[in-house]
C-alpha positions as CSV (number, residue, x, y, z in Angstrom):
1,X,26.5,41.7,13.8
2,X,26.4,44.9,12.5
3,X,23.8,46.5,10.6
4,X,26.0,46.9,7.7
5,X,26.0,43.3,7.2
6,X,23.4,41.4,5.2
7,X,22.1,38.0,6.1
8,X,22.3,35.4,3.2
9,X,19.9,32.9,3.0
10,X,19.6,29.9,0.3
11,X,16.5,31.9,-0.9
12,X,18.0,35.1,-1.5
13,X,22.1,34.4,-2.0
14,X,21.7,34.4,-5.8
15,X,19.6,37.6,-6.4
16,X,21.9,39.4,-3.3
17,X,25.4,38.4,-4.8
18,X,24.8,37.5,-8.6
19,X,22.8,41.4,-8.9
20,X,25.3,43.4,-6.9
21,X,27.5,45.9,-8.8
22,X,30.2,45.7,-6.3
23,X,32.2,42.9,-4.7
24,X,30.5,40.4,-2.4
25,X,32.4,39.1,0.6
26,X,30.4,36.4,2.2
27,X,31.2,34.6,5.5
28,X,30.3,30.8,5.8
29,X,30.0,30.4,9.6
30,X,27.9,28.4,12.1
31,X,26.9,29.4,15.6
32,X,29.0,26.2,17.2
33,X,32.2,27.5,15.5
34,X,35.0,28.7,17.9
35,X,36.9,30.5,14.8
36,X,33.8,31.8,13.6
37,X,32.8,33.6,16.8
38,X,36.6,34.8,16.5
39,X,36.4,36.4,13.0
40,X,32.7,38.1,13.6
41,X,34.3,41.0,14.8
42,X,37.0,41.6,12.0
43,X,34.4,41.2,9.9
44,X,32.1,43.5,11.4
45,X,35.5,46.3,11.3
46,X,36.1,45.1,7.4
47,X,32.0,45.8,6.5
48,X,32.4,49.6,8.1
49,X,36.4,50.5,6.6
50,X,34.9,48.9,3.0
51,X,31.4,50.6,3.0
52,X,30.1,51.5,0.0
53,X,32.4,49.8,-1.8
54,X,32.0,45.9,-0.6
55,X,28.7,44.6,0.0
56,X,29.4,41.9,3.2
57,X,27.2,39.3,4.2
58,X,27.1,36.0,6.4
59,X,25.4,32.6,5.4
60,X,24.6,30.4,8.3
61,X,26.0,27.2,6.7
62,X,23.6,25.0,9.0
63,X,20.6,26.9,8.2
64,X,21.6,26.9,4.7
65,X,23.6,24.1,3.4
66,X,22.3,24.2,0.0
67,X,24.4,27.7,-0.7
68,X,27.3,26.1,1.4
69,X,27.3,22.8,-0.3
70,X,26.9,24.2,-3.9
71,X,30.0,26.1,-3.2
72,X,31.9,23.2,-1.6
73,X,32.0,24.9,1.6
74,X,33.9,22.1,3.9
75,X,35.5,23.9,6.6
76,X,34.4,26.8,8.4
77,X,34.8,30.1,8.8
78,X,35.1,30.5,4.6
79,X,35.4,33.8,3.1
80,X,34.4,34.0,-0.4
81,X,34.7,37.2,-2.2
82,X,32.4,37.5,-5.2
83,X,32.9,40.1,-8.2
84,X,30.3,40.3,-11.0
85,X,28.5,37.3,-9.6
86,X,31.7,35.1,-9.6
87,X,34.0,33.3,-7.3
88,X,37.2,35.7,-7.0
89,X,39.0,34.5,-3.7
90,X,38.5,32.1,-1.3
91,X,40.2,32.3,2.4
92,X,39.5,29.4,4.9
93,X,39.7,29.9,8.5
94,X,40.7,32.7,10.7
95,X,42.2,36.2,9.2
96,X,43.3,39.1,10.9
97,X,41.9,42.2,10.0
98,X,45.1,43.2,8.5
99,X,45.5,40.0,6.3
100,X,41.8,40.3,5.2
101,X,42.4,44.3,4.2
102,X,45.4,43.5,2.3
103,X,43.5,40.5,0.4
104,X,40.3,43.1,0.1
105,X,42.4,46.0,-1.1
106,X,43.8,44.1,-4.4
107,X,40.1,43.3,-5.6
108,X,38.1,46.4,-4.3
């Protein structure tokens, strides 16, 4: 995981996402999830490309199930984009880097 990617937990999620001035991309994932491993390098590349314009973080659903259930995350990977603390886009499943960048460019 790149040092540009934050680790979100049940205890820091609210303050990290709600108080952030720029959009936030949250990757809900788990260690046992194959598609989560496939999308991890895409998330790293997106974090580098959008550095300074987008906060990128990961939340392990097995270790932080309160936040995952609060947002109704049923399948992983689920990517949720927040703007001004509110969910503006949800992407379930694997997306290519180009697909993800296309979505983010409309929001960031």
